[in-house]
DOKEDREN-298684 format. One record per residue (C-alpha): residue number from 1; residue in one letter; x, y, z. Coordinates in Angstrom, 1 decimal. Layout:
! residues N
NODE  votor  kepa      px      py      pz
NODE    NUM     A       X       Y       Z
...
END
This chain:
! residues 373
NODE  votor  kepa      px      py      pz
NODE      1     M     0.1     0.2    -0.1
NODE      2     L     2.7     2.1     0.8
NODE      3     R     3.6     2.4    -2.9
NODE      4     F     0.3     4.3    -3.9
NODE      5     S     0.3     6.9    -0.7
NODE      6     L     1.4     9.6    -2.6
NODE      7     A    -0.9     9.2    -5.5
NODE      8     A    -3.9     8.5    -3.1
NODE      9     S    -3.2    11.8    -1.1
NODE     10     C    -2.8    13.8    -4.5
NODE     11     A    -6.0    12.3    -5.6
NODE     12     A    -8.1    12.9    -2.4
NODE     13     L    -7.2    16.7    -2.8
NODE     14     V    -8.4    17.3    -6.4
NODE     15     A   -11.6    14.9    -5.7
NODE     16     G   -13.2    16.9    -3.3
NODE     17     S   -16.5    18.8    -4.0
NODE     18     A   -16.1    22.0    -5.2
NODE     19     I   -19.8    23.1    -6.6
NODE     20     A   -22.1    20.1    -5.8
NODE     21     G   -25.6    19.5    -5.6
NODE     22     G   -27.8    21.5    -2.7
NODE     23     L   -25.4    23.1    -0.2
NODE     24     D   -22.8    20.6    -0.5
NODE     25     R   -19.1    21.4    -0.1
NODE     26     S   -16.6    19.1     1.6
NODE     27     G   -18.3    15.5     0.3
NODE     28     Q   -17.8    14.3     4.1
NODE     29     P   -15.0    12.2     3.4
NODE     30     V   -13.5     9.5     6.0
NODE     31     S   -10.3     9.2     4.0
NODE     32     P    -7.8     9.6     6.8
NODE     33     L    -9.0     6.9     8.7
NODE     34     F    -7.1     4.6     6.3
NODE     35     E    -3.9     6.3     6.5
NODE     36     A    -1.1     4.1     8.0
NODE     37     G     0.2     4.7    11.6
NODE     38     S    -0.1     8.0    13.3
NODE     39     Y    -1.1    10.6    10.7
NODE     40     G    -2.3    14.2    10.6
NODE     41     E    -3.3    16.4     7.7
NODE     42     F    -4.5    20.1     7.4
NODE     43     T    -6.1    21.1     4.1
NODE     44     L    -7.0    24.6     2.6
NODE     45     S    -9.1    25.4    -0.6
NODE     46     F   -10.1    28.5    -2.4
NODE     47     V   -12.9    28.4    -4.6
NODE     48     A   -13.9    31.1    -7.2
NODE     49     P   -17.2    30.9    -9.1
NODE     50     S   -18.5    33.0   -12.2
NODE     51     V   -22.3    32.6   -12.4
NODE     52     S   -24.6    35.3   -13.6
NODE     53     G   -28.0    34.7   -15.2
NODE     54     V   -30.0    36.8   -17.6
NODE     55     A   -34.0    37.8   -16.4
NODE     56     T   -36.3    36.2   -18.9
NODE     57     A   -39.6    38.1   -20.3
NODE     58     A   -41.9    36.5   -17.0
NODE     59     S   -39.9    38.2   -14.8
NODE     60     P   -40.1    41.9   -13.2
NODE     61     T   -36.8    43.0   -15.1
NODE     62     P   -36.9    41.3   -18.6
NODE     63     G   -33.4    41.1   -20.4
NODE     64     A   -31.3    42.5   -17.3
NODE     65     S   -28.2    40.9   -16.2
NODE     66     S   -27.7    39.3   -12.8
NODE     67     G   -23.8    39.9   -12.8
NODE     68     D   -21.6    37.8   -11.2
NODE     69     M   -23.8    36.6    -8.2
NODE     70     A   -21.6    33.9    -6.6
NODE     71     A   -19.0    35.0    -4.2
NODE     72     D   -15.3    33.5    -3.9
NODE     73     Y   -14.8    31.6    -0.4
NODE     74     F   -12.5    29.5     1.5
NODE     75     A   -12.5    26.5     3.4
NODE     76     Y   -10.2    24.3     5.6
NODE     77     S   -10.4    20.8     7.2
NODE     78     F    -8.1    18.9     9.3
NODE     79     A    -7.6    15.5    10.7
NODE     80     F    -5.9    13.3    13.2
NODE     81     K    -5.7     9.5    13.1
NODE     82     T    -3.7     6.9    15.2
NODE     83     D    -3.9     3.2    15.8
NODE     84     I    -4.6     2.0    19.2
NODE     85     S    -3.8    -1.6    18.5
NODE     86     D    -3.0    -3.5    15.8
NODE     87     R    -7.0    -4.0    14.9
NODE     88     L    -8.3    -0.8    16.3
NODE     89     S    -7.8     3.0    14.9
NODE     90     V    -9.5     6.1    16.2
NODE     91     A    -9.5     9.5    14.0
NODE     92     L   -10.7    13.0    14.3
NODE     93     L   -12.1    14.6    11.5
NODE     94     H   -13.1    18.4    11.2
NODE     95     D   -14.8    19.6     7.6
NODE     96     Q   -17.1    22.4     6.3
NODE     97     P   -20.1    20.1     4.9
NODE     98     W   -22.5    22.9     4.1
NODE     99     G   -22.2    26.2     2.6
NODE    100     A   -23.3    29.0     0.7
NODE    101     D   -22.2    32.5    -0.2
NODE    102     T   -24.5    34.8    -2.5
NODE    103     D   -24.0    38.0    -3.5
NODE    104     Y   -26.1    39.7    -6.3
NODE    105     P   -24.2    43.2    -7.4
NODE    106     A   -26.4    46.0    -6.9
NODE    107     G   -27.2    48.5    -9.5
NODE    108     T   -27.5    46.0   -12.3
NODE    109     G   -31.6    46.4   -13.0
NODE    110     Y   -32.0    42.7   -12.2
NODE    111     F   -34.9    41.7   -10.0
NODE    112     A   -32.8    40.2    -7.3
NODE    113     Q   -30.1    42.9    -7.4
NODE    114     G   -28.3    43.4    -3.6
NODE    115     S   -29.6    40.1    -2.5
NODE    116     T   -27.3    38.3    -0.1
NODE    117     A   -27.0    35.0     1.6
NODE    118     T   -24.5    33.0     3.5
NODE    119     L   -24.5    29.8     5.4
NODE    120     N   -21.6    28.7     6.9
NODE    121     S   -21.0    25.2     8.9
NODE    122     D   -18.3    23.1    10.7
NODE    123     A   -18.6    19.6    11.7
NODE    124     L   -16.3    17.5    14.2
NODE    125     T   -16.3    13.8    13.6
NODE    126     A   -14.7    10.9    16.0
NODE    127     L   -14.5     7.9    14.4
NODE    128     V   -13.2     4.4    15.2
NODE    129     R   -12.1     1.6    12.8
NODE    130     Y   -12.3    -2.3    13.6
NODE    131     R   -10.1    -4.6    11.2
NODE    132     L   -12.0    -7.9    11.3
NODE    133     G    -9.0    -9.2     9.7
NODE    134     E    -6.6    -8.8     6.7
NODE    135     R    -9.4    -7.5     4.5
NODE    136     F   -12.8    -6.4     6.3
NODE    137     S   -13.0    -3.5     8.5
NODE    138     V   -16.2    -1.7    10.1
NODE    139     H   -15.9     2.1    11.2
NODE    140     G   -18.4     4.4    12.8
NODE    141     G   -19.0     7.2    15.2
NODE    142     V   -20.6    10.5    16.2
NODE    143     R   -20.4    13.6    14.3
NODE    144     I   -21.4    17.3    16.0
NODE    145     E   -22.4    20.0    13.5
NODE    146     T   -22.6    23.9    13.7
NODE    147     I   -24.9    26.0    11.2
NODE    148     S   -25.4    29.8    11.2
NODE    149     A   -27.1    31.7     8.3
NODE    150     T   -28.1    35.2     7.0
NODE    151     A   -29.9    36.6     4.0
NODE    152     T   -31.0    39.9     2.5
NODE    153     I   -33.5    39.9    -0.3
NODE    154     P   -34.8    43.2    -1.4
NODE    155     F   -37.5    41.9    -3.8
NODE    156     V   -39.2    40.5    -1.2
NODE    157     T   -41.3    43.4    -0.3
NODE    158     A   -44.5    44.8    -0.7
NODE    159     V   -43.2    47.9    -2.9
NODE    160     P   -39.6    47.3    -3.8
NODE    161     G   -37.5    50.3    -3.0
NODE    162     V   -39.9    51.8    -0.8
NODE    163     T   -40.9    49.1     2.2
NODE    164     P   -38.3    47.2     4.0
NODE    165     P   -36.8    44.6     2.1
NODE    166     Y   -36.5    41.2     3.9
NODE    167     Q   -33.9    40.1     6.2
NODE    168     V   -33.5    37.0     8.2
NODE    169     T   -30.2    36.1    10.5
NODE    170     A   -30.4    32.4    12.0
NODE    171     A   -28.5    32.4    15.1
NODE    172     T   -25.5    29.5    15.3
NODE    173     S   -26.7    26.3    15.9
NODE    174     S   -25.8    22.5    17.0
NODE    175     G   -26.8    19.2    16.2
NODE    176     T   -25.2    15.8    16.3
NODE    177     G   -25.5    12.4    14.0
NODE    178     W   -23.9     9.6    13.5
NODE    179     V   -21.6     7.7    11.0
NODE    180     A   -21.3     3.8     9.9
NODE    181     G   -19.5     2.1     7.3
NODE    182     A   -17.3    -0.9     6.3
NODE    183     A   -14.7    -1.4     4.0
NODE    184     Y   -12.9    -4.1     2.2
NODE    185     E    -9.1    -4.3     0.9
NODE    186     I    -6.6    -6.3    -0.5
NODE    187     P    -3.4    -4.8     0.6
NODE    188     Q    -0.9    -6.3    -2.0
NODE    189     Y    -3.0    -4.7    -5.1
NODE    190     A    -4.0    -1.6    -3.2
NODE    191     L    -7.5    -2.5    -3.5
NODE    192     R   -10.1    -0.9    -1.1
NODE    193     V   -13.7    -0.4    -1.5
NODE    194     A   -15.5     1.5     1.4
NODE    195     V   -19.1     2.5     2.1
NODE    196     T   -20.0     5.4     4.6
NODE    197     Y   -23.5     6.1     5.6
NODE    198     N   -23.9     9.9     7.3
NODE    199     S   -26.9    10.3     9.1
NODE    200     S   -29.1    13.4     8.7
NODE    201     I   -28.8    15.9    11.4
NODE    202     S   -31.5    18.2    12.4
NODE    203     H   -31.2    21.9    14.2
NODE    204     N   -33.9    24.3    15.6
NODE    205     L   -32.4    27.8    14.3
NODE    206     A   -33.0    30.7    16.7
NODE    207     T   -34.5    33.0    13.7
NODE    208     S   -34.7    36.7    13.7
NODE    209     E   -36.7    38.3    10.9
NODE    210     S   -37.5    42.0     9.2
NODE    211     S   -39.7    43.0     6.6
NODE    212     V   -43.1    44.6     5.9
NODE    213     L   -44.3    42.4     8.5
NODE    214     G   -42.3    44.2    11.2
NODE    215     P   -39.6    42.7    13.2
NODE    216     S   -39.9    38.8    14.6
NODE    217     T   -38.5    35.9    16.1
NODE    218     S   -39.0    32.6    15.7
NODE    219     T   -37.9    29.2    15.6
NODE    220     T   -36.8    27.5    12.2
NODE    221     P   -36.6    23.8    12.1
NODE    222     V   -33.8    22.4     9.4
NODE    223     T   -32.8    18.8     9.0
NODE    224     F   -29.6    18.7     6.7
NODE    225     P   -29.9    15.6     4.6
NODE    226     Q   -28.6    12.2     5.0
NODE    227     S   -26.0    10.9     2.4
NODE    228     L   -24.1     7.6     1.6
NODE    229     N   -20.7     7.5     0.1
NODE    230     L   -19.0     4.9    -1.9
NODE    231     D   -15.3     5.1    -2.4
NODE    232     F   -12.9     3.0    -4.3
NODE    233     Q    -9.3     2.4    -5.6
NODE    234     T    -7.0    -0.3    -7.1
NODE    235     G    -3.8    -0.5    -8.3
NODE    236     L    -3.3    -1.2   -11.9
NODE    237     N     0.3    -1.7   -12.0
NODE    238     P     2.9    -1.0    -9.2
NODE    239     K     3.1     2.8   -10.2
NODE    240     T    -0.7     3.6   -11.2
NODE    241     L    -3.8     4.0    -9.1
NODE    242     L    -7.3     3.9   -10.3
NODE    243     F    -9.8     5.5    -7.7
NODE    244     G   -13.0     7.0    -7.4
NODE    245     G   -16.3     7.4    -5.9
NODE    246     V   -20.2     7.7    -5.7
NODE    247     R   -22.1    10.3    -3.4
NODE    248     W   -25.8    10.4    -2.7
NODE    249     V   -27.3    13.1    -0.7
NODE    250     E   -31.1    13.3     0.1
NODE    251     W   -31.6    16.8    -0.7
NODE    252     S   -35.3    16.1    -1.9
NODE    253     S   -36.2    16.3     2.2
NODE    254     F   -34.2    19.4     2.9
NODE    255     E   -35.8    22.8     3.3
NODE    256     M   -35.2    26.0     5.4
NODE    257     R   -38.7    27.7     5.8
NODE    258     P   -38.7    31.1     8.2
NODE    259     A   -42.2    32.0     9.3
NODE    260     D   -42.4    35.5     7.8
NODE    261     Y   -40.6    34.2     4.4
NODE    262     A   -43.1    31.5     4.1
NODE    263     T   -46.0    34.2     4.8
NODE    264     L   -45.0    36.7     2.2
NODE    265     T   -43.8    34.4    -0.5
NODE    266     G   -45.9    30.9     0.3
NODE    267     D   -42.9    29.0     0.0
NODE    268     A   -39.4    28.1     1.4
NODE    269     L   -36.2    30.1     1.7
NODE    270     V   -34.0    27.1     0.4
NODE    271     S   -35.5    23.8    -0.9
NODE    272     Y   -35.0    21.2    -3.4
NODE    273     D   -37.2    19.1    -5.8
NODE    274     S   -34.7    16.2    -6.1
NODE    275     D   -31.7    14.3    -4.6
NODE    276     T   -28.1    14.5    -6.1
NODE    277     I   -25.9    11.8    -7.2
NODE    278     T   -22.2    13.0    -7.8
NODE    279     Y   -19.5    10.4    -9.5
NODE    280     T   -15.9    10.9    -9.3
NODE    281     L   -13.2     8.9   -11.4
NODE    282     G    -9.5     9.5   -11.4
NODE    283     L    -5.9     8.2   -12.3
NODE    284     G    -3.0     8.4   -10.0
NODE    285     R     0.5     8.0   -11.2
NODE    286     K     3.8     7.7    -9.2
NODE    287     L     6.4     9.6   -11.3
NODE    288     T     9.4     9.4    -8.8
NODE    289     E    10.1     8.1    -5.7
NODE    290     T     8.9    11.3    -4.3
NODE    291     L     6.6    12.7    -6.7
NODE    292     S     3.0    11.9    -7.9
NODE    293     A     0.2    13.3   -10.2
NODE    294     A    -3.3    12.8   -10.3
NODE    295     V    -6.0    13.6   -12.9
NODE    296     T    -9.9    13.2   -11.8
NODE    297     L   -13.3    13.5   -13.6
NODE    298     G   -16.4    14.8   -11.8
NODE    299     Y   -20.2    14.5   -12.8
NODE    300     E   -23.3    15.3   -11.2
NODE    301     A   -26.5    14.9   -13.7
NODE    302     P   -29.0    17.8   -13.7
NODE    303     T   -32.0    17.1   -11.5
NODE    304     G   -34.3    19.2   -13.7
NODE    305     G   -37.1    21.7   -12.5
NODE    306     F   -36.5    25.2   -11.2
NODE    307     S   -33.5    26.0    -8.9
NODE    308     S   -33.5    28.7    -6.1
NODE    309     N   -32.8    32.1    -6.8
NODE    310     L   -30.1    31.8    -3.9
NODE    311     G   -28.3    28.9    -5.8
NODE    312     P   -29.0    28.9    -9.6
NODE    313     K   -27.2    25.8   -10.7
NODE    314     D   -28.4    22.4   -11.6
NODE    315     G   -25.4    19.3   -11.8
NODE    316     M   -22.0    19.7   -13.0
NODE    317     T   -18.9    18.3   -14.9
NODE    318     S   -15.3    19.0   -13.8
NODE    319     L   -11.9    18.1   -14.4
NODE    320     G    -9.2    18.2   -11.5
NODE    321     L    -5.4    17.9   -11.8
NODE    322     G    -3.0    17.1    -8.8
NODE    323     L     0.4    16.8    -7.7
NODE    324     S     2.0    15.5    -4.1
NODE    325     H     5.3    15.3    -2.9
NODE    326     Q     7.0    13.6     0.0
NODE    327     R     9.7    14.9     2.0
NODE    328     G    10.9    12.4     4.6
NODE    329     K     7.5    11.9     6.9
NODE    330     V     5.7    15.0     5.1
NODE    331     K     3.6    15.0     2.1
NODE    332     I     2.6    18.4     0.4
NODE    333     S    -0.2    18.1    -2.0
NODE    334     G    -1.8    20.6    -4.5
NODE    335     G    -4.4    20.8    -6.7
NODE    336     V    -6.7    22.8    -9.4
NODE    337     R   -10.0    22.3   -10.5
NODE    338     Y   -12.4    23.3   -13.2
NODE    339     V   -15.8    23.1   -12.7
NODE    340     M   -18.4    23.4   -15.5
NODE    341     V   -21.4    24.5   -13.5
NODE    342     G   -25.0    23.2   -15.1
NODE    343     D   -27.5    25.6   -16.8
NODE    344     A   -30.2    26.2   -14.5
NODE    345     Q   -33.8    28.2   -14.5
NODE    346     T   -35.2    30.0   -11.3
NODE    347     T   -38.7    31.3   -10.6
NODE    348     L   -40.9    33.7    -8.7
NODE    349     D   -44.1    31.8    -8.7
NODE    350     D   -43.2    28.2    -9.1
NODE    351     V   -44.8    28.2   -12.4
NODE    352     N   -42.6    30.6   -15.1
NODE    353     A   -39.1    31.0   -15.4
NODE    354     A   -37.8    34.0   -14.2
NODE    355     S   -34.2    33.9   -15.2
NODE    356     D   -31.6    31.7   -17.4
NODE    357     F   -28.4    30.8   -16.2
NODE    358     T   -25.8    29.6   -18.8
NODE    359     G   -22.5    28.8   -19.5
NODE    360     N   -21.3    29.2   -15.9
NODE    361     S   -17.9    27.7   -14.2
NODE    362     A   -16.0    27.6   -11.3
NODE    363     L   -12.2    27.0   -10.2
NODE    364     A   -11.2    25.5    -7.1
NODE    365     V    -7.6    25.3    -6.1
NODE    366     G    -6.2    23.5    -2.8
NODE    367     M    -3.4    22.7    -0.7
NODE    368     K    -2.8    19.7     1.8
NODE    369     V     0.0    19.1     4.4
NODE    370     G    -0.1    15.7     5.6
NODE    371     F     2.3    14.0     8.1
NODE    372     N     3.2    10.7     9.7
NODE    373     F     4.8    10.5    13.1
END
């Protein structure tokens, strides 16, 4: 397995989520749990989306361009793993599983101009892995997740530009869930197939709203979705690794429906009609004793229907490239990923298309430092 460690490290970096379905960002990986011995890592990434659309004839501002409404963002994660015995391992993982950064520029004449929305999350996962033998293992643990969100939506108002715009703030909330999975390995072929289930996590968000209805406070129940990851890798020869994965997320069960927003619009602030399935396939190659490279392809099929005005995307296709260099016990990896964001339409009445978002993209870059000790 050691002969593939560089390729696997490089592959993991460029295979992560950049602009996946719903609010998905990290892909909730558990790969550090399978590292040899005692291991730690820190990852930092930067994502620069370019997403714009044009209002349709059915909107209040026909022909107006939205401008680039997707803000750049940073994300980070870290992990620590160690062996308790030859069969038992433990790991502590941090990621930022969900997120949104919407910022429609002002002065465009587009009906959603000046609208902003952010959703931030952090999750800490404690995992245990038990080896049943050389080939089979099981893993599981608990996850603690925190969520906060804000939004300003000027076009949700009785008289745009005259009466107050709609604003909402959801204070930081914590929730807990669980993780369970299993893996099958043949070490001499660098073969591993792992399946990991992540439970849904429920929150009760303390919500403050202001609008033409006046200021109000309430509690907004939100359940972030369950998901299932299937990851695999296998050696093709002593220097080449084939890897990939399939991730399902139950976004059809998710909605965020603050009370006053629902009263004003008859709808949820954020919801999704369909679940998402994201596919990844890649190839890692050891170039020298210290340098490896990897290339990945990603695909998420469009689900159809209307997308939210706060997240106008439907599906994606991506290409990722990465390099990894080992210096003693330290591995330094870097990757870049180009994402072709799926075309989408938004609506204001659930019947007619209010805008068309086409030809959009995102560029993600990242760096990971891993070390054995």
